[in-house]
VOGU-3710 file (C-alpha; in Angstrom, 3 decimals, decimal comma):
1> meqasttpsa> 58,894/125,584/91,282  58,135/123,326/88,331  56,095/120,290/89,205  57,908/116,982/88,682  56,239/113,946/87,217  56,730/110,571/88,858  56,203/108,684/85,602  59,212/106,574/84,581  59,801/108,442/81,315  59,872/111,922/82,818
11> pliavevqva> 63,332/113,536/83,111  64,548/114,449/86,567  64,631/118,208/87,047  67,337/119,735/89,228  65,894/121,421/92,288  67,334/123,519/95,069  66,752/122,517/98,668  67,728/124,586/101,681  68,892/122,248/104,438  66,793/122,800/107,559
21> rallsvsdkt> 67,054/119,446/109,333  69,882/116,881/109,466  69,904/113,344/110,825  73,253/112,202/112,266  73,801/108,566/113,247  77,360/107,287/112,980  79,412/104,393/114,244  82,703/106,067/113,338  82,615/109,260/115,414  85,629/110,820/113,669
31> givefargla> 84,899/114,529/113,136  81,196/114,212/113,951  81,179/116,761/116,785  82,844/119,403/114,604  80,485/118,615/111,712  77,409/118,825/113,942  78,599/122,039/115,526  79,064/123,573/112,079  75,545/122,540/111,065  74,071/123,941/114,265
41> qlgieivstg> 75,857/127,266/113,720  74,059/127,513/110,380  70,715/127,108/112,125  70,179/123,519/110,980  68,263/121,324/113,399  70,086/118,104/114,307  68,311/114,834/115,009  70,344/111,907/116,285  70,306/108,385/117,716  71,897/106,350/120,500
51> gtfreltdag> 75,640/106,814/120,897  75,810/109,721/118,459  73,135/111,569/120,450  75,150/111,082/123,648  78,385/112,175/121,959  76,844/115,399/120,682  75,027/116,143/123,926  78,229/115,687/125,928  79,959/118,117/123,546  77,249/120,749/124,105
61> vpvrpiselt> 75,790/120,538/120,586  72,000/121,060/120,541  70,457/117,814/119,336  67,000/116,245/119,226  66,491/112,510/119,878  65,129/110,411/117,008  62,256/109,249/119,221  60,813/112,793/119,197  60,647/112,759/115,416  59,184/109,248/115,110
71> gfpeimdgrv> 57,123/109,217/118,304  58,538/105,751/118,991  61,320/104,799/121,425  64,494/102,881/120,639  63,885/99,238/121,562  65,527/95,812/121,554  68,973/97,043/122,645  69,033/99,553/119,805  68,271/97,014/117,093  65,150/99,036/116,305
81> ktlhpklyag> 65,440/102,798/116,483  65,190/104,343/112,999  62,929/101,833/111,231  59,792/103,988/111,285  57,515/105,246/108,452  57,566/108,865/109,672  61,352/109,001/109,300  61,393/107,367/105,875  58,519/109,484/104,630  60,563/112,510/105,684
91> mlavrdepsh> 63,493/111,272/103,578  61,632/109,816/100,581  58,922/112,398/99,894  59,012/113,937/96,422  58,712/117,509/97,548  57,238/118,978/94,404  54,604/116,246/94,136  51,339/117,599/95,658  50,046/114,219/96,793  53,279/113,552/98,707
101> lqqaeeheve> 53,075/116,922/100,375  49,442/116,355/101,309  50,198/112,942/102,835  53,162/114,357/104,734  50,911/117,023/106,235  48,203/114,501/107,134  50,685/112,293/108,998  52,720/115,120/110,529  55,862/114,068/108,686  58,935/116,263/109,233
111> fvdlvcvnly> 61,302/116,429/106,244  64,963/115,454/106,643  67,272/117,279/104,238  70,680/115,804/105,108  71,465/112,296/106,349  74,911/111,664/107,814  75,320/107,945/108,513  78,142/105,436/108,621  77,746/101,818/109,565  78,625/99,296/112,254
121> pfertaamrg> 82,207/98,056/111,759  81,288/94,699/110,258  84,487/94,268/108,225  86,771/95,041/111,158  84,804/92,796/113,507  84,636/89,849/111,094  88,400/90,075/110,496  89,268/89,827/114,206  90,918/86,613/115,319  88,768/84,486/117,589
131> vgerevieni> 85,632/86,581/117,134  82,384/84,753/117,813  79,473/84,439/115,418  77,148/86,386/117,732  79,454/89,410/117,761  79,796/89,368/113,985  76,023/89,150/113,525  75,424/92,080/115,889  77,655/94,191/113,667  75,346/93,773/110,677
141> diggptmira> 73,753/97,209/110,427  70,093/97,315/109,339  68,775/100,816/109,882  71,971/102,505/108,711  72,032/101,102/105,165  68,288/101,691/104,883  68,643/105,376/105,793  71,591/105,818/103,439  69,775/104,210/100,534  66,591/106,193/101,162
151> aaknyryvap> 68,489/109,487/101,211  70,571/108,524/98,167  67,511/107,466/96,172  65,936/110,855/96,895  69,136/112,842/96,267  67,126/115,500/94,411  65,958/116,696/97,815  68,198/114,985/100,393  71,985/114,899/100,776  73,478/111,561/101,951
161> vvspesydav> 76,878/111,917/103,658  78,709/108,691/104,506  82,375/109,669/104,799  84,047/111,837/107,460  86,349/113,020/104,676  83,321/114,787/103,131  82,358/116,807/106,219  84,556/119,851/105,559  83,537/120,185/101,904  79,833/119,795/102,705
171> laelresdrr> 80,028/122,410/105,460  81,937/124,800/103,234  79,309/124,594/100,478  76,442/125,013/102,967  78,106/128,142/104,348  78,790/129,625/100,931  75,328/128,865/99,483  72,946/129,803/102,292  72,516/126,178/103,514  72,140/124,794/99,991
181> lapatrqnla> 73,963/121,963/98,233  74,126/122,000/94,452  72,297/119,211/92,585  75,650/117,928/91,274  76,981/117,719/94,830  73,959/115,728/95,980  74,262/113,379/93,016  77,959/112,782/93,729  77,155/112,119/97,381  74,461/109,646/96,295
191> aeafaytary> 76,922/107,769/94,076  79,355/107,528/96,988  76,546/106,391/99,290  75,378/103,547/97,049  78,978/102,380/96,565  79,410/102,455/100,345  76,368/100,283/101,049  77,275/97,950/98,164  80,691/97,423/99,725  79,112/96,773/103,110
201> dtaiarwfqe> 76,611/94,234/101,788  79,334/92,543/99,768  81,448/92,029/102,883  78,476/90,487/104,693  77,553/88,239/101,765  81,166/87,105/101,469  81,339/86,258/105,175  78,263/84,050/104,916  79,374/82,448/101,653  82,837/81,544/102,849
211> rhedfppmla> 81,447/79,765/105,879  79,600/77,264/103,710  80,708/77,255/100,066  84,007/77,591/98,227  82,289/78,290/94,903  78,922/79,933/95,705  76,228/80,460/93,042  76,942/84,202/93,160  80,442/85,534/93,807  80,270/88,768/95,813
221> rayekvlelp> 83,384/90,932/95,770  84,045/94,645/96,089  87,212/96,602/95,374  88,389/99,943/96,720  90,770/102,249/94,883  94,182/102,494/96,527  96,284/104,254/93,880  95,897/106,239/90,705  98,575/104,892/88,366  100,366/106,999/85,756
231> ygenphqraa> 99,316/104,577/82,996  98,618/100,908/82,334  100,729/98,277/80,608  101,304/100,867/77,871  101,323/104,672/78,072  98,063/105,035/76,142  96,142/102,952/78,730  94,674/104,542/81,855  95,033/102,561/85,081  94,434/102,398/88,831
241> yyaqvgarrh> 95,118/99,868/91,584  92,171/98,544/93,622  92,383/96,375/96,737  89,775/93,756/97,462  87,478/94,822/100,295  87,669/92,419/103,217  91,015/90,915/102,217  93,260/90,479/105,243  96,136/91,992/103,295  96,979/93,048/99,739
251> ilsmvsqlgg> 100,072/93,643/97,661  100,631/97,158/99,059  99,162/96,797/102,553  101,547/98,131/105,212  104,020/99,082/102,475  105,600/102,535/102,524  107,391/104,114/99,573  110,594/105,720/100,819  111,809/107,088/97,525  111,589/107,080/93,762
261> kelsfnnild> 108,942/107,685/91,126  105,324/106,695/91,529  104,516/103,023/91,062  103,308/101,865/87,673  100,863/99,175/86,591  103,717/96,893/85,486  105,628/97,531/88,725  102,713/96,188/90,765  102,263/93,164/88,505  105,931/92,266/88,811
271> ldaarsllee> 105,979/92,981/92,534  103,136/90,529/93,041  105,057/87,814/91,199  108,268/88,542/93,104  106,674/88,596/96,545  104,825/85,357/95,895  108,090/83,584/95,025  110,047/85,197/97,860  107,588/83,769/100,385  108,799/80,268/99,463
281> fqvpacvivk> 112,064/80,871/101,368  112,924/81,447/105,024  116,733/81,778/104,679  118,344/84,893/103,107  116,961/85,063/99,564  116,757/87,434/96,625  114,257/87,364/93,748  114,624/89,455/90,608  111,578/89,640/88,338  111,240/91,047/84,838
291> hnnpcgvalg> 108,004/91,015/82,841  106,263/88,889/85,481  108,883/86,110/85,387  111,831/85,497/87,716  115,123/86,020/85,877  117,289/85,506/88,935  116,641/83,721/92,243  119,245/82,735/94,815  119,800/81,845/98,431  122,890/82,984/100,298
301> sdllqayqra> 124,677/83,117/103,597  123,477/86,726/103,745  121,393/89,034/101,581  124,369/90,539/99,791  125,513/87,125/98,611  121,946/86,162/97,674  121,584/89,326/95,578  124,953/88,920/93,867  124,178/85,322/92,928  120,638/86,152/91,762
311> fasdpmsafg> 121,928/89,000/89,613  124,656/86,800/88,128  121,972/84,372/86,963  120,939/86,667/84,090  122,395/90,185/84,347  121,013/91,239/80,977  117,410/90,423/81,900  117,828/91,855/85,412  118,359/95,331/83,907  115,364/97,407/85,007
321> givcvngrvd> 113,878/94,585/87,060  112,105/94,284/90,402  114,423/93,236/93,241  112,934/91,712/96,390  114,857/90,520/99,439  113,501/88,975/102,619  115,648/90,818/105,133  116,794/94,279/106,147  118,951/96,185/103,662  122,289/97,366/105,068
331> rglaealvgq> 124,865/99,712/103,568  126,866/96,953/101,873  123,834/95,594/100,040  122,685/99,119/99,137  126,069/99,863/97,557  125,784/96,729/95,417  122,220/97,576/94,414  122,945/101,108/93,208  125,506/99,678/90,792  122,611/98,364/88,682
341> fievlfapgy> 119,469/99,853/87,136  116,556/98,706/89,328  112,941/99,777/88,860  111,700/98,712/92,308  113,470/97,573/95,473  111,341/95,790/98,055  112,546/94,800/101,537  111,289/94,554/105,138  113,375/97,436/106,486  116,389/99,605/105,669
351> dddaldvlss> 119,295/100,905/107,742  119,635/104,693/107,731  123,011/104,626/105,992  121,572/102,231/103,390  118,850/104,795/102,602  121,551/107,444/102,234  123,239/105,288/99,596  119,981/104,462/97,816  119,075/108,160/97,622  121,745/108,498/94,928
361> kpnmrvlddr> 119,211/106,761/92,643  116,281/109,244/92,867  114,110/107,349/90,370  114,392/103,929/92,019  111,186/103,077/93,856  112,175/101,985/97,358  109,434/100,075/99,163  109,511/99,267/102,866  107,383/96,270/103,869  106,017/96,276/107,422
371> eqrvlsepea> 103,219/93,753/106,855  103,228/91,162/109,647  99,819/89,617/109,079  99,609/86,204/107,492  96,700/84,679/105,641  94,955/81,949/107,596  93,774/80,566/104,256  95,004/81,543/100,788  92,673/83,749/98,777  90,912/82,295/95,738
381> dlrqvaggml> 92,679/82,885/92,435  90,563/85,202/90,253  91,225/85,762/86,550  89,140/88,246/84,632  88,023/87,287/81,134  85,681/89,077/78,739  82,413/89,582/80,611  83,281/87,180/83,397  85,642/85,759/85,970  87,473/82,460/86,280
391> vqdpdsglee> 87,816/81,314/89,881  90,061/78,544/91,143  91,807/77,347/94,256  95,200/79,017/94,598  98,226/76,924/93,648  99,579/77,190/97,173  102,100/74,967/98,858  104,458/72,443/97,353  104,780/68,698/97,492  106,878/67,254/100,305
401> rdemqvaser> 109,957/65,247/99,499  108,493/62,064/100,941  105,541/62,417/98,535  107,857/62,308/95,520  109,166/59,285/93,649  112,625/58,627/92,284  111,992/57,390/88,730  115,595/56,724/87,674  117,949/53,849/88,464  120,363/56,217/90,195
411> rpteaewnea> 119,055/57,931/93,290  119,846/61,624/93,730  122,532/62,552/96,217  121,484/64,718/99,151  122,957/67,758/97,422  121,016/66,941/94,244  117,805/66,583/96,240  118,294/70,049/97,733  119,122/71,524/94,355  116,121/69,906/92,691
421> lfawrvckhv> 113,747/71,080/95,411  115,063/74,635/95,103  114,581/74,588/91,320  111,086/73,134/91,805  110,099/75,998/94,115  111,222/78,551/91,567  109,636/76,710/88,638  106,191/76,958/90,196  106,380/80,760/89,765  107,541/80,811/86,132
431> rsnaivlsre> 105,117/81,238/83,229  104,371/78,000/81,393  105,932/76,232/79,680  108,500/76,630/82,437  112,037/75,254/82,723  114,426/76,239/85,519  118,105/75,350/85,764  119,814/75,866/89,112  123,206/75,213/90,612  124,344/75,773/94,192
441> latvgvgagq> 120,879/77,106/95,105  120,858/79,827/92,485  119,152/79,912/89,120  121,491/79,763/86,129  118,897/79,618/83,366  115,133/80,176/83,105  113,032/79,331/80,062  109,552/80,855/80,366  106,304/81,268/78,488  107,094/79,186/75,425
451> msridsvria> 104,527/77,285/73,403  106,892/74,311/73,166  108,600/72,801/76,204  111,745/71,961/74,248  112,065/75,654/73,324  111,975/76,515/77,035  114,776/73,989/77,595  116,833/75,566/74,804  116,376/79,061/76,246  117,318/77,962/79,766
461> lekaswpsgg> 120,427/76,186/78,471  121,374/79,180/76,354  121,162/81,470/79,357  123,209/79,007/81,428  125,939/79,205/78,769  126,160/82,995/78,872  129,314/84,415/80,463  128,781/84,758/84,193  129,438/88,494/84,096  126,713/89,030/81,537
471> asdgppadra> 129,037/90,279/78,795  127,963/88,812/75,476  131,512/88,725/74,106  133,093/86,755/76,953  133,917/83,048/76,954  130,832/80,836/77,329  130,058/79,536/80,796  129,379/75,900/81,623  126,816/76,481/84,355  124,476/73,701/83,208
481> rgaalasdaf> 127,032/71,011/84,087  126,005/69,467/87,387  122,853/71,596/87,531  119,303/70,599/88,402  116,488/71,040/85,919  112,859/71,586/86,956  109,903/71,391/84,577  106,448/72,584/85,625  104,743/69,771/83,648  105,750/66,424/82,222
491> fpfadgpqla> 107,957/66,027/79,162  105,869/64,658/76,290  109,030/63,416/74,548  112,608/62,617/75,515  114,080/65,340/73,275  113,919/68,127/75,875  115,541/66,119/78,691  118,143/64,828/76,225  119,267/68,385/75,428  119,698/69,056/79,131
501> ldagvsviiq> 121,492/65,770/79,769  123,878/66,437/76,883  124,681/69,792/78,512  125,595/68,046/81,773  122,440/68,367/83,889  122,709/65,782/86,658  119,180/65,713/88,111  115,732/66,410/86,677  112,579/67,066/88,678  109,207/67,008/86,916
511> pggsvrdssv> 105,625/65,840/87,537  105,771/62,743/85,345  102,617/61,190/83,967  103,348/61,247/80,235  102,513/58,189/78,131  106,184/58,391/77,076  107,637/58,517/80,592  109,536/55,298/79,897  111,531/56,877/77,058  112,386/59,873/79,254
521> ieavdnagaa> 113,491/57,573/82,090  115,616/55,581/79,620  117,396/58,737/78,448  118,117/59,740/82,046  119,399/56,290/82,951  121,635/56,145/79,869  123,186/59,456/80,937  123,750/58,263/84,497  121,618/61,103/85,828  118,792/61,055/88,372
531> miftsrrhfr> 115,145/61,982/87,959  112,383/62,749/90,456  108,643/62,615/89,784  106,511/64,969/91,888  103,141/63,689/90,558  101,753/67,247/90,440  102,172/69,950/87,827  102,314/73,709/88,415  101,148/75,521/85,287  101,111/79,307/85,523
541> h> 99,462/80,949/82,527
//
């Protein structure tokens, strides 16, 4: 065997190692007995610790206690059992370096060729409701990460195995190759091992940080791949969906796909926007999103009515949109839904006969939401920029009615208050500059993402004038008359409100705070309309 240099510039040379001894110490016992039995059948000696030792012994697998290898007992309730130089020398020795071999012989070090370790369930414990600090602290693993990292660092000679999903493949290769694992296999296992310990340390760091600081000097986050996506925003872009490790829930947690094509990058983006808006309502509601903006939102006496009214808001834009409802889909609603082209349907449950109807649209992605967990505190809002991350408090919650101020001479009627508050809820979820027109608790026009606020007003009014059936050649509708208008930020001039007032809008809700508020108020008063100041804006870029 060619001698390897330990100088930094020397290339690493692939070596073959026949596995003779394996250390098994796992918290998650899934598949460990079968894995150990397979190793033993190959003539590999098994060394183990604590609960894993007892599990294997009870199953009749020959196993040697770690204390025999180290010559030191487990102490301090198991807090100290693997932290011993003889064990780490056995994992870290460079086996074609003569001085390492000589020192190993002098100190009676026994080499360990495979290390199978997974860690105390810190994430699960820390996420439990009512868990005490002592219990969380006791689930910070010390020896486990150290063993994993030692084996992974020395992957040229040692195989680190951290996932039960790897057991079968590792055993198969050992059987086929006379107890050997290829250098590429060991390197892949090392990459998985370092990612595993990085995730674990990130969860611990995050737990400590969130107890004391909202914006810590170092932001520790880890993400785990959930889905391979067919492509990104455009077909030439590769994509995948990752969930944040340690998050109580994520956009696809407890969500089952009951039919349709695989989800796309844009589907998930739009689904996130739709679900966020849908959570604003407790009564039957429907949200239709297209290109990350709501194009139709409505409440109803039931879900069918809510959907019909949301769709009528802007049928042209709803084509190929994301439809979310906050109740169970029955046959009647399903029959209405299949009359339109829908990319994704999202609901908390489906009747069997509704699924039969929906199956007539084989490409429609049907998502069943069974997530019952709620966030005790909203997650921070993270926005990636080139080489960095912007972090802010989430724009959660809305102002209460008693926190708002009527700025006009005429006070809104009770119906106008309700309409304005509905429009304000929707407006918070529209890309800035955002204008929402609503009537009878359904949107009739949405102006989104414009550089000029008056352009957003024009777009919303134009959509409100479209024929209610969506046909471009029908008679114009007059849905702005008597409607409420919501603006996510103040009007810098009176021109935007004046357009809406001329179209018949009866109540405007906006943050206020412009140096020209007085001219806007004057325009509203001259029209005999009402206006509400919320004193808080809701930009969404």
